[in-house]
N, C-alpha and C positions, 0 to 999 in steps of 0.2 A: 655637452653642446652638440656633438655629432648625433647623439640620440635624439635630441630635440629637433634637429633639422630633418632627420629621417622620419619622425612622426609627422612633421608639417608636410613633407613631400608626398606622403601617401593620401592626403586628404582628397586631392582630385581624383585619384583612383577609386576611392570609396564611392563617390557620387557619379561615377560613369553609368550611363544607361544600363549597360549589361549587368554590372554588379548590383545596381539597385533593383532591377527586375528579378535577378536570382535571389536577392535577399527577400523580396516580397513573396516569391514563390515558396522559398524555404520556410518563412514564418507561417504563411497560410497552410502549407502542408503539415507543419508541426502541430498547429492547432487542431487540425483534422485528426491526425494520428493520436495526439494526446487525449482527445475528447472521446475516442472509441475505446471501450474497455477491451483489453487484450492486445492492442496495438501499442507497445511500449516505445519510449524514446529510443532505446537500443535497436528495436526492430526497424523503426523508421529510418534511422541513420544507416543501418546495415543494408536496407533495400536500396538506398540511393548511392551508396558508395560506388558501385560499378558505373553508374551514369555520369559520374564526375570525371571519368578517365579522359574524355574528349574535351573537357573544359580546361581553361587556364587554372593554375593552382589557386589563384585568389578566388575566382568564381566557384570553383569546386568546394573550397573550404568554407566559403561564405554560405553556400547552399546547405551543407551538412550542419554547420553551426546554428543556422537559422531554425532548422528542424529540431536540433537538440534543445535550444533554449525555449522555443515555443511549445514543444510537446511536454516539457516538464511543467510549464504553467497550465496548459489546457486540461491536464488530468484533473485539476481542481474543479472543472465545470461539471463533470459527471459525479465527482465526490460530493459536491454541494447539492445537485439536483436530485440524484438518485441514491445517495449513500453508497456509491460504487467508485472507488478510486480508479482514475484512468490509468495510473502507474503506481508502483509501490511508493514513490516519493510523495504521493498525495494521500497516503493513509491517514495521517494526522489531521488533514484538512477537513475530513468529514465529521470529526468529533463536534465541531461547532458549526461548520458549514451547513450540514443537512438540517440540524435543528432550526437554523435561521430560515431554511427554505420551507420547513413545515410550518413556520409562523407566518408564511406569506412574503418572506424577505429574500427569496432566492436570487433576484436580480441584484439587490444590494450586497448580498454575500459575494457574488461573483465580482462586483466592482471592488470590494475589499481585497479579494484575491488578486485581481488584475493590478491594482495600485501597489499592493505589497510585492508582487512579482517584479513590477518595474523598478522599484527601489532596491529590492534585494539583488536583482539581476545586475543593476548598475554598479552596486557595491562590489559584487563578485568579479565583474569584468574590469572595473578600475583596479581592483587588487591584482588581477592577472596582468594588467598593462604596466603597473608601477612597481610591483613588489615580487615579480616572478622568481628571480634568483634567490633573494633571502628567505622567502616563504617556502621555496622548494627545499632548502637546506633542512627545514624543520621536518619535513616528511621522511628524510633520510634517517632520522632518529627512531622511527617507528619500526621495530623488528617484530618477530612473531609474538613475543610476550605482550608488547604494547597493543598490538592489534587484537590479541585475545581479550585483554582487559577493556578495550573500547567496545568489543562485542558484548562483554558481560555488563558493561554500563548500559548499553542498549537494552539488554534483557531486564535490568532492574528498573528501567523506565516503565515497564509493564505494570510494576507494583503501584507506582504513583498514579498511573492512569486508571487504576482499578480500585480506587478508594471505596470502601464499603463492601468490596468483595476481592480484597487484595490477594487472598490465597487462591481463588479461582483464576485470577489473572496470571499468577506465577505458574499454576498447573497448566493453563493454556500455553504459556510460553515454553514450558518444558515438553509438552506434547509436540509443539511446533519444532523444537530443537531435535526431538527424536525423529519426526517426519523427515527432517533434512538429512538424516543418515541413511535413508532408504536408498537402495541401489548399489552401484559399485563404489567401494571405498577409494577415495582419491589418492591415497598414499600407496597402498599395496594392491589395489584392484581386486579386493575381496568382495564377494556378494553379501549384502546385509538386508535382511527382512524382505527379500524378494519373493520367497515362497513359491518358486517355480514360475513366476509370471515374467514374461518378456517385457510387458509394459513397465513394471517396476524396476527392471534392470537398469534403465537409464535415470532412475530417481524420480522424485515428484517435481515436475516443472514448476518453477516459482510462478509463472504467469497463470498456469492452469490452477494452482493452489490459490493464488490471489483472487481469481475470477470466481471459483467455487465458494471460498470462504466468505467473500464480501458480496459478490453480485448475485449469485444464484440463491444464496440464503436470504438476501433482501428481497428477491422476487417472491419467494415463498411467503415472506411476511406480507408483501402486497396482496397475494392471494388470500391470506388469512383475514386481512383487514376488509376485504370485499365481503366475506361471510359475516363478519362481526360488526362492521361499521357501515356497509353499503357499497355501492359500486361507483361512487363519484371519483373526482380527480384527487390527486394527492393533497392539494392545497389550493387556496385562492390567492392569486398574485396581487400584491400591492404595487401600484405604480403611481409615482409622484413626480411632478415636474422638478427639475433641478436636483434629482437624487444623485446623479453622477458627481456633480461638483461638491455637494455636501459630503458625500462618502469619501471623495478624494481628500477633502480638507480634514475630515475626522481621522482618516488614515495617517496623515502627516502629523496630527496631534498625538497620536499614540506612539510616542518616541521610544518608550520602553520595549514594546513588542517589536518594533522595527529594528531597533539596535540589537536586541538579543538574536532575532532571526538572522539578520545580515551577518553578524560576527560569527555566530555558531555555524551557519551554513558555509561561510568562506573557510573557516578553520577545518571543519569536517570534510569539506570537498578536497582540501589538500592532502588529507590522510588517505592513502591508497586503499580502495576496497570498501570504505565505509558506506558511501552512497547517499542518495537523497533521502531515503526512508529514515536513516539514522539521523541525518541532519534535521529533518522536519520534526521527528518525535522528540529529539533532544531539545530543540528550540521550543516546542510546545510545552515540554515538561518545565523548562527553565522559566518560560514566561508565566506559567501557572505558579511556580515556586516563588517567584519575585513579585507577584501581584499582591496588592493589599489584601489582608485577611477577608475583608468583606466581599472581595471580588472572586475569591478562589472557587466558591460554590457555583458561580455562574459559568465556569468553564465546563464544556460538555453540554450546555443548554442554549448556546447561541451567542457566546461572547466573541465580538469581533477580534479581540486580541489573539484568540486562538487561531483564527484564519490567518491573520496578518503574520504572526510569528512563523507559522508553517510555511507559508508561501514565499516570505522573504528568505527563509532558510533554504528551501530546495532550489530556488532560483539563484541564490548566492552560491550555492554548492556547484552549479553548472560552471560558473567561472573559476571557482576554486579548484575543481577537479582538473582544469586544464593547465594549472600551474605546474604540478609535477610531470604532466605529459609533455609539455613543451620544453622544459628544462632538463628533465632526467629520462624521459621516455617511459615513465611510470604512470599509467592511467589511474586517476582518482576515482573512477566510477566505471561500470560496465560499458556505458555509452561512450565514454572517453576512450576506452580501449578500442572500440570500433572506429572512432575518429582517428586513432593512430594509423589504422589501415589507410584512411583517406589521405593522411600525410604521406605515407610511404609510397603509394602508387604514383605520386607526383615527384618522387625522388627527394623528399624532404625528410630529414632525420633529426629527432629531438636532440637538443644540446646547444653548445655554444654557437655552431654555425647557423642555427635557425635565427639567432639574433644578430648575426654579423653578415655573412654572405647572402642569406635569404631574409634580411630584415625587412625589406619592402613587402614581401608576402605576409610575413608574420604580423607586422603592425597594421597592414591593410585589414587583415582578418580581425584583429583585436578591436580596431575602431569600428569596423562593420558590426561586431557583436554588441558594441555599445548602442549603435543605431538600431540594431535589431530589437532591443528592449523597448525602444520608443514605438517602433512599428508594431511590435507585438501588443503594446498597451492599446493603441488605437484600433487595431483589428479586433482585439478582445472586447473592447467597449462596443464596437460595431455589431458584433454577433450576439452579445449578451441579451439584447432585447428579444432576439429570436429564439435562443437557446432556452431562455427562462420560460417561454410559452409551452415548452414540452410538458411542463408540470400540469398544464390544463388538459392533457390527453387523459381519458379515463384509464383507470388502472387495469381494467380487463383487456385493453388493447396494449397498454404499455408493458405490462408484465410479460406476455408472450414474445413481444418484440425484443425486450432485454435478454430473455432466455435465448433467443436465436443469436444475439450478439455474443452471448456467453459461449455458445457452442463453437461459433467461428473463431472467436478469440483463443479459446483453449486449443483448437485444432491447428491454427495457423502457425504456431511457434515451432512445432516439430513434425507437422503433418501426420499426427498420430491420433487415431480414434481412442487409443488407450489414455491419452491425456484428457479427452472429453469425458471418458468414464470416470477417471479419477476426480476431475472437476465436479462432476455430478454427485458423486458419493460424498466428497467433502462438503458440498453445498447443502445437502440434505442433513448430514450430521451436524453442521454448524447451525442450521435452523433449529434443530432440537437443542443443541448446546446453548444457544441464546435464551431459550426458555428457562434454563437452569442458571443463568447468570454468567455464563462464559463469554469472553470477548474474542470476536474475530481478529481484532488488531493484535491481541497477545499471541495467537496462534501463528498468524502471518509473520509477525516480527521474529518469532522463534525460527520459523521456516527459512526466512531470509538470512538471519544471522548465524544459522547453524554451521554452514560451510566455513564462514569466516572464523568462527570461534574454534571449531575442531582443527582446522589447519594450523591456526595460531598455537593452539594447545599442543599438538603433536610435534610440530617443528620446534617450538620452544622447549618441549621436553627432551628432544634430541640434542638441542644446543646445550641445555642445562646439564644433561648427563655427560656430555663431552667436556664441559667446563668444570665438572666436579660437583655441582649441586643444582638440582632442578628447582628446589625451593628458593634458593638464593637468586637464581636467574629471574624467576617470576615476581618475587616480592621485595627486591632491594634496589632495582634500577630507578633513577629519578622519575622518569615519565610514568613508570608503572605505579610508583607510590602516589603520584598525583591522581591518576585514574582510579586507583583503589580507594582513595579518599573520597572521590566523587561517587563511587559505587556505594560506599558506607553511608555517605550523606543522603543519597537517594533512597536507600532502604530505610534509614532512620527517619527521614522526613515522612515517608510513606506510612511507617508504623505509627508515627505521631498523629497524622491525619486519620488513620483507621481508628485509633484509640479514641480520638476526639469525637468522631462520627458515631462510633458505637456507644460511647458514653451518653451522648445526647439522645440517641434512639432509646436506650434502655430506660432513661429517665422518663421519656414520653410514653412509652408503651410497655411498661413493666408488666402490667397484667396480661397483655396479649402474649408476650413472650413466655410467661409462666404457663399460660394455657396451652401454648404450642408444645412446650416441653412435656406437659402432662399427657398430651395426645400421643406422644411417641410410643408409649407403652400400652396404648389402648388398641386392641385388635380392630375395632370398628373404624378407627381413624385411617387405616391402611387400605380401605377399599370402600367405594370405587377409587380408581386412580385420580379422578378429578377432585377428590376431597383431600388428597395428600398435600401437606404444606411443604414449603421450601426446606424447612429443617429436616423433615423426613426424607426428602429427595437427596439432600446433602449426605445423609447417612448412607443411603443406597449407593449413591455415586461414589462416595469414599471407598466403600467395600469393593465396588466393581473395579475402580481404578487400581486399588491395592492388588486384587486378584489378577487383573490384566498385567500389572507390573511384574508380579511374580512369575507369570507364564513367560513374559518377554525376557526376564532375567535368565530364566532356564535356557531359552532359545539362544540368547546372546552369549552365554558361557561356552557355546560350541565354536565361536569365532576364534581366529588366531589372536595373539596377545595384543598387538597394537591397535588393530581396527575395532576391537571390543572395548577398549579402554574408555573412550569418550561416551559411547552409549551406555556402558555400565554405570558410570558416574551419573548420567541423567536419569537412568531407571531408579537407582537408589534414592536420588533426590526426589523423584516423583513419588516413591513410597512414603518418604518422610512427609511430603506435603499432603498426600492423601490422608495420612494419620492425623496430621495437624488439622485438616478440615473436619474430620470426625470429632476430634476433641473440642474444637472451637464451636461446632454446632451444639454439642452437649453442654459445654461449660459457659460459653459466652455468645449466645445467639444474638443476631441483630434484628432490627425491625423487619427486615426482609424475610426472616424465618417464618413469619405468620402468613405469608402470601401462599395462596392455593394456586399452584403453577398451572394446572390444566382446567381450572374452573371456567366454564363457558367456552372451552376450546372446541371448535368444529372438527372433531377428530376424523369422522368418516368422510367428510367433504375434503379435508386436507389430504387424506389418504388417497382419494380418488384423483385429486389434482396432481399429487406427487407421482402416481402411477402414470398419468397421462404425460408428465414431463419425462419420466423414464422411458416411456414408449417412444416419445419423440426422438430422444437421444439414440435409442437403439435402431429406430427406423432410418435415421440419417445415413447409416452405413449401407442400407440395402436399397432404399428408394433414391438416395441422393439428398444433399442438404436442402436444395431449394424446393424439391417436391414435398419433403417431410415438413419443411418450414411453412409452406402453404397450408397443409393439412392442419398443423398445430395451431397457427394463428387464426384459422377458421373455426376449428372445433372448440378450443378452450374458451374464447369469449362467449360463445353460445352456451356453454355450461355455466360460466361464471355469472353471466348476466341473467337477471330474473325475467326479463322480457322475452317472449317467445314468438313475437309477431313476424310476419313475412318481411316487413320493412326493415327490422333489425337484422334479419338474415342476410338480405341483399346488401345492406350497409356493411355488415362484417365481411361478406364475400368480397366486396370492392376494397375494403381495407387490407385484407389478406393478399389479394392479387397485387395491389399497389405496393405494399411493403415487400413482398417477395420480388417483384420486379425491380424495385429500387435496390434491394440487396444484390440482385443479379448484376445490375449495371455497375454499381459502386465497387463491389468486391471482385467479381469475375472479370468484367471488362475494363474497368479503370484502374483499380489498385493491383489487380492480378494476385489476389490473396487466395491461397489454396483452400479448398473446402471438401468435406467428405463427398465422394463420388459413388453413386449407386446405379440402379437400373435406368433411371432417367438421365440425370446429369448432376 
């Protein structure tokens, strides 16, 4: 009864003009931060923490919470429109969101994401409000072994998302895990895979990796499409009256996707360290798994259930991640960890006192976060009509603009040009990898989960050694057994779908596959490169990965015992999978084996565009970001576009000046985001 009266007493506080204004500013700021690639929810909250010092505790927490919730949602906007996740939590959204945008349904896809974010966010915040103490007790049961297996479950999701090329998905995930070990070992401080580089000493930044693997690689795809398909816009937009209400009603009818996303997001949010990316990918995987058989093939091609499950999950995660934070002081996500700092600068410490002595502040914040979901929904709906119009911008203007955002996003996290170089290299390699059927999502997921998995593995191994048996510690605890069963189920289901898909393909194209196999041993079929089939490239890649793994194994053997343990296991696993890919290509090729990878590929033109992009990145350090951006956004469209008239030149000049000026005002003057400084500024 006292709790009920406390909740009622804070309602007037929530609707005070000051708190409502702060809530609106926080939500709007969160949408801006989330929609810009490279500006993550964690970064947005961290930037604003010092500004809350002069505010009341209620207003300060409402501002930070509004940014947190809205930025998690807003990352879906760029994921849908450009195939570039605004934050790691939105990786899974692009699987079905961007295909819908390519079909001219970008606005409808954002409406689906907005409605699902509202419902998932409400579920997560209600769970925070009503079930904090009992749900927090669950998180106490997750030790290093449980966290390790949760990370492994996340890795196995890669397999089910890569049906038809499951082995390449797993190889990509293993490469991502290996990339996560670059830099200083977190346990003993040993250098690994640094090779004398100061840039790599701090490891591969997740934001830089995310931008390079998803954003820059997609920009290069845009440039290729200009040469092969023309210089038009990405897609034509469909606009119908009443679309918002029809989409909202359709979202509410998709109970299965909403339920899976909201429950999975809340539960994973409670588990410390898992994060929104694991929540969204797990929800997507489960929504696809539990979908009727006739609908499973539509996932990845624009199925609204894929968008709904992901966005409900990552927004429910935001509320779930605050449960262990408020009750135990254990943040359930990186952004929640920053929010802990916001609590402490106001003299608020997690635990029992937060719900007794400071109950007014706590419940004001919780109810305000429920209101924030509604404000976020209407603001999101309001800006959708304008954001979706970005798709009508020609690709020869859009590509250079996104590249500039990639540079500023990669640099801003650690103020390092090294991160920009790493981002660029990963982007170019990922563009080539996509040609061979590798998935950026698999590599990114491995990069994100690597630290979680390694720390859980090493700490668990220490605990197991101290208790008498490492095997017993990892394999016999109740929660471990449940997660291991989920891992086995995920792999088994993926193998079943792979077998089913391959069986259908072989039955349909048996003659083509037989011809592809016969070409493997014909000298003329290996040259020129444009005539090589996917089967032949798979053999080449398998040998190259095997050779690279052996060289890496030799280098890793020089590390001290504990820091080399996890990388050694990964490298051996990578060797096994590369051998598996070679054998699979020879013994059981799929229909994709007949595809000629580089047929009609504009190689020389793409080489020149890539060199121009590399030159832009290099010049940013010497000329300054804004000067090099102006030159890049002026010169590249002139090359990409076939028209050479004076009118087009002056139009491009105006676009380059306008875009550079806008970047200068927004990032330098307003957001105070650091950029590379050179001769000019």
